[in-house]
mmCIF file of the N, C-alpha and C atoms, coordinates in Angstrom:
data_MODEL
# 
_entry.id   MODEL 
# 
loop_
_atom_site.group_PDB 
_atom_site.id 
_atom_site.type_symbol 
_atom_site.label_atom_id 
_atom_site.label_alt_id 
_atom_site.label_comp_id 
_atom_site.label_asym_id 
_atom_site.label_entity_id 
_atom_site.label_seq_id 
_atom_site.pdbx_PDB_ins_code 
_atom_site.Cartn_x 
_atom_site.Cartn_y 
_atom_site.Cartn_z 
_atom_site.occupancy 
_atom_site.B_iso_or_equiv 
_atom_site.pdbx_formal_charge 
_atom_site.auth_seq_id 
_atom_site.auth_comp_id 
_atom_site.auth_asym_id 
_atom_site.auth_atom_id 
_atom_site.pdbx_PDB_model_num 
ATOM 1   N N  . MET A 1 1  ? -11.899 7.513  15.905  1.00 0.00 ? 1  MET A N  1 
ATOM 2   C CA . MET A 1 1  ? -10.216 8.000  15.626  1.00 0.00 ? 1  MET A CA 1 
ATOM 3   C C  . MET A 1 1  ? -9.460  9.085  16.279  1.00 0.00 ? 1  MET A C  1 
ATOM 4   N N  . SER A 1 2  ? -8.243  8.328  16.440  1.00 0.00 ? 2  SER A N  1 
ATOM 5   C CA . SER A 1 2  ? -7.673  9.624  17.107  1.00 0.00 ? 2  SER A CA 1 
ATOM 6   C C  . SER A 1 2  ? -7.060  10.224 16.435  1.00 0.00 ? 2  SER A C  1 
ATOM 7   N N  . ILE A 1 3  ? -6.222  11.372 16.940  1.00 0.00 ? 3  ILE A N  1 
ATOM 8   C CA . ILE A 1 3  ? -5.480  12.176 16.332  1.00 0.00 ? 3  ILE A CA 1 
ATOM 9   C C  . ILE A 1 3  ? -4.485  12.002 16.092  1.00 0.00 ? 3  ILE A C  1 
ATOM 10  N N  . GLN A 1 4  ? -3.828  11.073 16.092  1.00 0.00 ? 4  GLN A N  1 
ATOM 11  C CA . GLN A 1 4  ? -2.169  10.169 15.656  1.00 0.00 ? 4  GLN A CA 1 
ATOM 12  C C  . GLN A 1 4  ? -2.874  9.596  14.487  1.00 0.00 ? 4  GLN A C  1 
ATOM 13  N N  . SER A 1 5  ? -4.023  9.003  14.445  1.00 0.00 ? 5  SER A N  1 
ATOM 14  C CA . SER A 1 5  ? -4.540  7.888  13.204  1.00 0.00 ? 5  SER A CA 1 
ATOM 15  C C  . SER A 1 5  ? -4.662  9.346  11.961  1.00 0.00 ? 5  SER A C  1 
ATOM 16  N N  . LYS A 1 6  ? -5.505  10.324 12.467  1.00 0.00 ? 6  LYS A N  1 
ATOM 17  C CA . LYS A 1 6  ? -5.701  11.117 11.342  1.00 0.00 ? 6  LYS A CA 1 
ATOM 18  C C  . LYS A 1 6  ? -4.494  11.776 10.939  1.00 0.00 ? 6  LYS A C  1 
ATOM 19  N N  . ALA A 1 7  ? -3.713  12.128 11.717  1.00 0.00 ? 7  ALA A N  1 
ATOM 20  C CA . ALA A 1 7  ? -2.084  12.955 11.217  1.00 0.00 ? 7  ALA A CA 1 
ATOM 21  C C  . ALA A 1 7  ? -1.326  11.831 10.402  1.00 0.00 ? 7  ALA A C  1 
ATOM 22  N N  . LEU A 1 8  ? -1.462  10.806 11.023  1.00 0.00 ? 8  LEU A N  1 
ATOM 23  C CA . LEU A 1 8  ? -0.728  9.582  10.027  1.00 0.00 ? 8  LEU A CA 1 
ATOM 24  C C  . LEU A 1 8  ? -1.244  9.464  8.499   1.00 0.00 ? 8  LEU A C  1 
ATOM 25  N N  . ILE A 1 9  ? -2.704  9.277  8.419   1.00 0.00 ? 9  ILE A N  1 
ATOM 26  C CA . ILE A 1 9  ? -3.280  9.279  7.153   1.00 0.00 ? 9  ILE A CA 1 
ATOM 27  C C  . ILE A 1 9  ? -3.218  10.925 6.202   1.00 0.00 ? 9  ILE A C  1 
ATOM 28  N N  . TRP A 1 10 ? -3.208  11.914 7.192   1.00 0.00 ? 10 TRP A N  1 
ATOM 29  C CA . TRP A 1 10 ? -2.850  13.176 6.058   1.00 0.00 ? 10 TRP A CA 1 
ATOM 30  C C  . TRP A 1 10 ? -1.338  13.291 5.744   1.00 0.00 ? 10 TRP A C  1 
ATOM 31  N N  . ALA A 1 11 ? -0.507  12.677 6.481   1.00 0.00 ? 11 ALA A N  1 
ATOM 32  C CA . ALA A 1 11 ? 0.857   12.702 6.146   1.00 0.00 ? 11 ALA A CA 1 
ATOM 33  C C  . ALA A 1 11 ? 1.175   11.569 4.597   1.00 0.00 ? 11 ALA A C  1 
ATOM 34  N N  . SER A 1 12 ? 0.273   10.741 4.941   1.00 0.00 ? 12 SER A N  1 
ATOM 35  C CA . SER A 1 12 ? 0.347   9.900  3.985   1.00 0.00 ? 12 SER A CA 1 
ATOM 36  C C  . SER A 1 12 ? -0.061  10.423 2.432   1.00 0.00 ? 12 SER A C  1 
ATOM 37  N N  . ILE A 1 13 ? -1.381  11.165 2.891   1.00 0.00 ? 13 ILE A N  1 
ATOM 38  C CA . ILE A 1 13 ? -1.806  11.547 1.743   1.00 0.00 ? 13 ILE A CA 1 
ATOM 39  C C  . ILE A 1 13 ? -0.724  12.951 1.022   1.00 0.00 ? 13 ILE A C  1 
ATOM 40  N N  . ILE A 1 14 ? -0.307  13.580 2.026   1.00 0.00 ? 14 ILE A N  1 
ATOM 41  C CA . ILE A 1 14 ? 0.825   14.862 1.656   1.00 0.00 ? 14 ILE A CA 1 
ATOM 42  C C  . ILE A 1 14 ? 1.777   13.861 0.747   1.00 0.00 ? 14 ILE A C  1 
ATOM 43  N N  . ILE A 1 15 ? 2.502   13.041 1.135   1.00 0.00 ? 15 ILE A N  1 
ATOM 44  C CA . ILE A 1 15 ? 3.509   12.594 0.668   1.00 0.00 ? 15 ILE A CA 1 
ATOM 45  C C  . ILE A 1 15 ? 2.969   11.838 -0.923  1.00 0.00 ? 15 ILE A C  1 
ATOM 46  N N  . ALA A 1 16 ? 2.145   10.845 -0.819  1.00 0.00 ? 16 ALA A N  1 
ATOM 47  C CA . ALA A 1 16 ? 1.665   10.375 -1.956  1.00 0.00 ? 16 ALA A CA 1 
ATOM 48  C C  . ALA A 1 16 ? 1.655   11.661 -2.965  1.00 0.00 ? 16 ALA A C  1 
ATOM 49  N N  . ALA A 1 17 ? 0.865   12.365 -2.798  1.00 0.00 ? 17 ALA A N  1 
ATOM 50  C CA . ALA A 1 17 ? 0.864   13.875 -3.519  1.00 0.00 ? 17 ALA A CA 1 
ATOM 51  C C  . ALA A 1 17 ? 1.810   14.376 -4.105  1.00 0.00 ? 17 ALA A C  1 
ATOM 52  N N  . ALA A 1 18 ? 3.053   14.160 -3.263  1.00 0.00 ? 18 ALA A N  1 
ATOM 53  C CA . ALA A 1 18 ? 4.346   15.025 -3.590  1.00 0.00 ? 18 ALA A CA 1 
ATOM 54  C C  . ALA A 1 18 ? 4.700   14.005 -4.411  1.00 0.00 ? 18 ALA A C  1 
ATOM 55  N N  . PHE A 1 19 ? 4.905   12.380 -4.505  1.00 0.00 ? 19 PHE A N  1 
ATOM 56  C CA . PHE A 1 19 ? 5.287   11.376 -5.352  1.00 0.00 ? 19 PHE A CA 1 
ATOM 57  C C  . PHE A 1 19 ? 4.445   11.485 -6.759  1.00 0.00 ? 19 PHE A C  1 
ATOM 58  N N  . VAL A 1 20 ? 3.237   11.937 -6.816  1.00 0.00 ? 20 VAL A N  1 
ATOM 59  C CA . VAL A 1 20 ? 2.232   11.957 -7.738  1.00 0.00 ? 20 VAL A CA 1 
ATOM 60  C C  . VAL A 1 20 ? 2.655   13.225 -8.853  1.00 0.00 ? 20 VAL A C  1 
ATOM 61  N N  . ALA A 1 21 ? 3.091   14.553 -8.190  1.00 0.00 ? 21 ALA A N  1 
ATOM 62  C CA . ALA A 1 21 ? 3.337   15.846 -8.837  1.00 0.00 ? 21 ALA A CA 1 
ATOM 63  C C  . ALA A 1 21 ? 4.927   15.390 -9.268  1.00 0.00 ? 21 ALA A C  1 
ATOM 64  N N  . ASN A 1 22 ? 5.591   14.802 -8.633  1.00 0.00 ? 22 ASN A N  1 
ATOM 65  C CA . ASN A 1 22 ? 7.143   14.630 -9.199  1.00 0.00 ? 22 ASN A CA 1 
ATOM 66  C C  . ASN A 1 22 ? 6.686   13.765 -10.683 1.00 0.00 ? 22 ASN A C  1 
ATOM 67  N N  . GLY A 1 23 ? 6.240   12.825 -10.083 1.00 0.00 ? 23 GLY A N  1 
ATOM 68  C CA . GLY A 1 23 ? 5.873   11.466 -11.415 1.00 0.00 ? 23 GLY A CA 1 
ATOM 69  C C  . GLY A 1 23 ? 5.216   12.428 -12.648 1.00 0.00 ? 23 GLY A C  1 
ATOM 70  N N  . GLN A 1 24 ? 4.082   13.374 -12.510 1.00 0.00 ? 24 GLN A N  1 
ATOM 71  C CA . GLN A 1 24 ? 3.551   14.193 -13.512 1.00 0.00 ? 24 GLN A CA 1 
ATOM 72  C C  . GLN A 1 24 ? 4.504   15.128 -14.020 1.00 0.00 ? 24 GLN A C  1 
ATOM 73  N N  . GLY A 1 25 ? 5.348   15.353 -13.452 1.00 0.00 ? 25 GLY A N  1 
ATOM 74  C CA . GLY A 1 25 ? 6.400   16.566 -14.029 1.00 0.00 ? 25 GLY A CA 1 
ATOM 75  C C  . GLY A 1 25 ? 5.885   17.826 -13.860 1.00 0.00 ? 25 GLY A C  1 
ATOM 76  N N  . LEU A 1 26 ? 4.877   17.867 -12.925 1.00 0.00 ? 26 LEU A N  1 
ATOM 77  C CA . LEU A 1 26 ? 4.559   19.386 -12.406 1.00 0.00 ? 26 LEU A CA 1 
ATOM 78  C C  . LEU A 1 26 ? 5.823   20.553 -12.147 1.00 0.00 ? 26 LEU A C  1 
ATOM 79  N N  . SER A 1 27 ? 5.521   21.560 -12.380 1.00 0.00 ? 27 SER A N  1 
ATOM 80  C CA . SER A 1 27 ? 6.706   22.637 -11.632 1.00 0.00 ? 27 SER A CA 1 
ATOM 81  C C  . SER A 1 27 ? 6.587   22.608 -10.339 1.00 0.00 ? 27 SER A C  1 
ATOM 82  N N  . ASP A 1 28 ? 7.856   22.859 -10.214 1.00 0.00 ? 28 ASP A N  1 
ATOM 83  C CA . ASP A 1 28 ? 8.025   23.512 -8.367  1.00 0.00 ? 28 ASP A CA 1 
ATOM 84  C C  . ASP A 1 28 ? 6.886   24.268 -7.589  1.00 0.00 ? 28 ASP A C  1 
ATOM 85  N N  . SER A 1 29 ? 6.589   25.273 -8.270  1.00 0.00 ? 29 SER A N  1 
ATOM 86  C CA . SER A 1 29 ? 5.695   26.120 -7.791  1.00 0.00 ? 29 SER A CA 1 
ATOM 87  C C  . SER A 1 29 ? 4.251   25.274 -7.889  1.00 0.00 ? 29 SER A C  1 
ATOM 88  N N  . ALA A 1 30 ? 4.162   24.523 -8.903  1.00 0.00 ? 30 ALA A N  1 
ATOM 89  C CA . ALA A 1 30 ? 2.754   24.102 -8.788  1.00 0.00 ? 30 ALA A CA 1 
ATOM 90  C C  . ALA A 1 30 ? 2.702   22.817 -7.929  1.00 0.00 ? 30 ALA A C  1 
ATOM 91  N N  . SER A 1 31 ? 3.611   22.012 -7.447  1.00 0.00 ? 31 SER A N  1 
ATOM 92  C CA . SER A 1 31 ? 3.989   20.911 -6.430  1.00 0.00 ? 31 SER A CA 1 
ATOM 93  C C  . SER A 1 31 ? 3.739   21.703 -5.147  1.00 0.00 ? 31 SER A C  1 
ATOM 94  N N  . PHE A 1 32 ? 4.391   22.632 -5.226  1.00 0.00 ? 32 PHE A N  1 
ATOM 95  C CA . PHE A 1 32 ? 4.604   23.591 -3.831  1.00 0.00 ? 32 PHE A CA 1 
ATOM 96  C C  . PHE A 1 32 ? 3.155   23.805 -3.157  1.00 0.00 ? 32 PHE A C  1 
ATOM 97  N N  . GLY A 1 33 ? 2.325   24.412 -4.350  1.00 0.00 ? 33 GLY A N  1 
ATOM 98  C CA . GLY A 1 33 ? 1.215   24.807 -3.972  1.00 0.00 ? 33 GLY A CA 1 
ATOM 99  C C  . GLY A 1 33 ? 0.257   23.968 -3.469  1.00 0.00 ? 33 GLY A C  1 
ATOM 100 N N  . ILE A 1 34 ? 0.287   22.638 -4.124  1.00 0.00 ? 34 ILE A N  1 
ATOM 101 C CA . ILE A 1 34 ? -0.547  21.298 -3.690  1.00 0.00 ? 34 ILE A CA 1 
ATOM 102 C C  . ILE A 1 34 ? -0.340  20.816 -2.514  1.00 0.00 ? 34 ILE A C  1 
ATOM 103 N N  . ILE A 1 35 ? 1.369   20.647 -2.167  1.00 0.00 ? 35 ILE A N  1 
ATOM 104 C CA . ILE A 1 35 ? 1.774   20.493 -0.888  1.00 0.00 ? 35 ILE A CA 1 
ATOM 105 C C  . ILE A 1 35 ? 0.844   21.448 0.198   1.00 0.00 ? 35 ILE A C  1 
ATOM 106 N N  . MET A 1 36 ? 1.227   22.641 0.243   1.00 0.00 ? 36 MET A N  1 
ATOM 107 C CA . MET A 1 36 ? 0.775   23.616 1.017   1.00 0.00 ? 36 MET A CA 1 
ATOM 108 C C  . MET A 1 36 ? -0.812  23.574 1.504   1.00 0.00 ? 36 MET A C  1 
ATOM 109 N N  . GLY A 1 37 ? -1.417  23.815 -0.148  1.00 0.00 ? 37 GLY A N  1 
ATOM 110 C CA . GLY A 1 37 ? -2.689  23.245 0.284   1.00 0.00 ? 37 GLY A CA 1 
ATOM 111 C C  . GLY A 1 37 ? -3.744  22.037 1.079   1.00 0.00 ? 37 GLY A C  1 
ATOM 112 N N  . LEU A 1 38 ? -2.528  21.109 0.572   1.00 0.00 ? 38 LEU A N  1 
ATOM 113 C CA . LEU A 1 38 ? -2.996  19.489 1.586   1.00 0.00 ? 38 LEU A CA 1 
ATOM 114 C C  . LEU A 1 38 ? -2.602  20.006 3.088   1.00 0.00 ? 38 LEU A C  1 
ATOM 115 N N  . THR A 1 39 ? -1.558  20.697 3.304   1.00 0.00 ? 39 THR A N  1 
ATOM 116 C CA . THR A 1 39 ? -0.843  20.693 4.414   1.00 0.00 ? 39 THR A CA 1 
ATOM 117 C C  . THR A 1 39 ? -1.925  21.619 5.552   1.00 0.00 ? 39 THR A C  1 
ATOM 118 N N  . GLY A 1 40 ? -2.231  22.698 4.656   1.00 0.00 ? 40 GLY A N  1 
ATOM 119 C CA . GLY A 1 40 ? -3.365  23.852 5.236   1.00 0.00 ? 40 GLY A CA 1 
ATOM 120 C C  . GLY A 1 40 ? -4.650  22.990 5.735   1.00 0.00 ? 40 GLY A C  1 
ATOM 121 N N  . ALA A 1 41 ? -4.974  22.001 4.745   1.00 0.00 ? 41 ALA A N  1 
ATOM 122 C CA . ALA A 1 41 ? -5.946  21.347 4.916   1.00 0.00 ? 41 ALA A CA 1 
ATOM 123 C C  . ALA A 1 41 ? -5.958  20.461 6.503   1.00 0.00 ? 41 ALA A C  1 
ATOM 124 N N  . ALA A 1 42 ? -4.999  20.049 6.293   1.00 0.00 ? 42 ALA A N  1 
ATOM 125 C CA . ALA A 1 42 ? -4.631  18.505 7.443   1.00 0.00 ? 42 ALA A CA 1 
ATOM 126 C C  . ALA A 1 42 ? -4.588  19.624 8.734   1.00 0.00 ? 42 ALA A C  1 
ATOM 127 N N  . TYR A 1 43 ? -3.665  20.302 8.636   1.00 0.00 ? 43 TYR A N  1 
ATOM 128 C CA . TYR A 1 43 ? -3.881  21.800 9.945   1.00 0.00 ? 43 TYR A CA 1 
ATOM 129 C C  . TYR A 1 43 ? -5.394  21.939 10.364  1.00 0.00 ? 43 TYR A C  1 
ATOM 130 N N  . GLY A 1 44 ? -5.743  22.158 9.596   1.00 0.00 ? 44 GLY A N  1 
ATOM 131 C CA . GLY A 1 44 ? -7.216  23.079 9.434   1.00 0.00 ? 44 GLY A CA 1 
ATOM 132 C C  . GLY A 1 44 ? -8.178  21.690 10.252  1.00 0.00 ? 44 GLY A C  1 
ATOM 133 N N  . SER A 1 45 ? -8.234  20.321 9.957   1.00 0.00 ? 45 SER A N  1 
ATOM 134 C CA . SER A 1 45 ? -9.052  19.413 10.506  1.00 0.00 ? 45 SER A CA 1 
ATOM 135 C C  . SER A 1 45 ? -8.325  18.631 11.693  1.00 0.00 ? 45 SER A C  1 
ATOM 136 N N  . LEU A 1 46 ? -6.857  18.986 11.874  1.00 0.00 ? 46 LEU A N  1 
ATOM 137 C CA . LEU A 1 46 ? -6.368  18.311 13.070  1.00 0.00 ? 46 LEU A CA 1 
ATOM 138 C C  . LEU A 1 46 ? -6.866  19.229 14.349  1.00 0.00 ? 46 LEU A C  1 
ATOM 139 N N  . TYR A 1 47 ? -6.595  20.349 14.301  1.00 0.00 ? 47 TYR A N  1 
ATOM 140 C CA . TYR A 1 47 ? -6.484  21.494 15.382  1.00 0.00 ? 47 TYR A CA 1 
ATOM 141 C C  . TYR A 1 47 ? -7.633  22.051 15.652  1.00 0.00 ? 47 TYR A C  1 
ATOM 142 N N  . THR A 1 48 ? -8.977  21.597 15.175  1.00 0.00 ? 48 THR A N  1 
ATOM 143 C CA . THR A 1 48 ? -9.836  22.306 15.405  1.00 0.00 ? 48 THR A CA 1 
ATOM 144 C C  . THR A 1 48 ? -10.820 21.644 16.451  1.00 0.00 ? 48 THR A C  1 
ATOM 145 N N  . ARG A 1 49 ? -11.466 22.220 17.403  1.00 0.00 ? 49 ARG A N  1 
ATOM 146 C CA . ARG A 1 49 ? -12.124 21.656 18.631  1.00 0.00 ? 49 ARG A CA 1 
ATOM 147 C C  . ARG A 1 49 ? -13.546 21.890 18.118  1.00 0.00 ? 49 ARG A C  1 
ATOM 148 N N  . GLY A 1 50 ? -13.927 20.462 17.680  1.00 0.00 ? 50 GLY A N  1 
ATOM 149 C CA . GLY A 1 50 ? -15.623 20.881 17.163  1.00 0.00 ? 50 GLY A CA 1 
ATOM 150 C C  . GLY A 1 50 ? -15.903 21.030 15.905  1.00 0.00 ? 50 GLY A C  1 
ATOM 151 N N  . SER A 1 51 ? -17.026 20.997 15.416  1.00 0.00 ? 51 SER A N  1 
ATOM 152 C CA . SER A 1 51 ? -16.629 21.379 13.863  1.00 0.00 ? 51 SER A CA 1 
ATOM 153 C C  . SER A 1 51 ? -16.790 22.723 13.161  1.00 0.00 ? 51 SER A C  1 
ATOM 154 N N  . CYS A 1 52 ? -17.211 23.827 14.254  1.00 0.00 ? 52 CYS A N  1 
ATOM 155 C CA . CYS A 1 52 ? -17.140 25.217 13.793  1.00 0.00 ? 52 CYS A CA 1 
ATOM 156 C C  . CYS A 1 52 ? -16.040 26.100 15.077  1.00 0.00 ? 52 CYS A C  1 
ATOM 157 N N  . GLN A 1 53 ? -15.768 25.657 15.746  1.00 0.00 ? 53 GLN A N  1 
ATOM 158 C CA . GLN A 1 53 ? -15.241 26.510 16.627  1.00 0.00 ? 53 GLN A CA 1 
ATOM 159 C C  . GLN A 1 53 ? -13.668 27.611 16.169  1.00 0.00 ? 53 GLN A C  1 
ATOM 160 N N  . GLY A 1 54 ? -14.164 28.336 16.191  1.00 0.00 ? 54 GLY A N  1 
ATOM 161 C CA . GLY A 1 54 ? -12.786 29.473 15.788  1.00 0.00 ? 54 GLY A CA 1 
ATOM 162 C C  . GLY A 1 54 ? -13.320 30.135 14.290  1.00 0.00 ? 54 GLY A C  1 
ATOM 163 N N  . ALA A 1 55 ? -13.916 28.845 13.300  1.00 0.00 ? 55 ALA A N  1 
ATOM 164 C CA . ALA A 1 55 ? -14.072 29.211 11.701  1.00 0.00 ? 55 ALA A CA 1 
ATOM 165 C C  . ALA A 1 55 ? -15.267 29.750 11.916  1.00 0.00 ? 55 ALA A C  1 
ATOM 166 N N  . CYS A 1 56 ? -16.395 29.800 12.567  1.00 0.00 ? 56 CYS A N  1 
ATOM 167 C CA . CYS A 1 56 ? -17.615 30.252 12.353  1.00 0.00 ? 56 CYS A CA 1 
ATOM 168 C C  . CYS A 1 56 ? -17.588 31.626 12.420  1.00 0.00 ? 56 CYS A C  1 
ATOM 169 N N  . ALA A 1 57 ? -18.337 32.512 11.705  1.00 0.00 ? 57 ALA A N  1 
ATOM 170 C CA . ALA A 1 57 ? -18.119 34.132 11.798  1.00 0.00 ? 57 ALA A CA 1 
ATOM 171 C C  . ALA A 1 57 ? -19.265 34.007 13.457  1.00 0.00 ? 57 ALA A C  1 
ATOM 172 N N  . LYS A 1 58 ? -19.072 35.516 13.985  1.00 0.00 ? 58 LYS A N  1 
ATOM 173 C CA . LYS A 1 58 ? -19.707 35.515 15.653  1.00 0.00 ? 58 LYS A CA 1 
ATOM 174 C C  . LYS A 1 58 ? -20.312 36.532 15.031  1.00 0.00 ? 58 LYS A C  1 
# 
């Protein structure tokens, strides 16, 4: 799967989570925390080289 495909999947997950959080009536702070968590997970999964590059203790 190409990085563009993965990025589009993550983007759709983040947008869907924003709609769900809004629909559930979560506070702005809670919604922000969820979206930032997903954004961090997306960034971490998209911009690593290999399974453990840079994240493993040396």
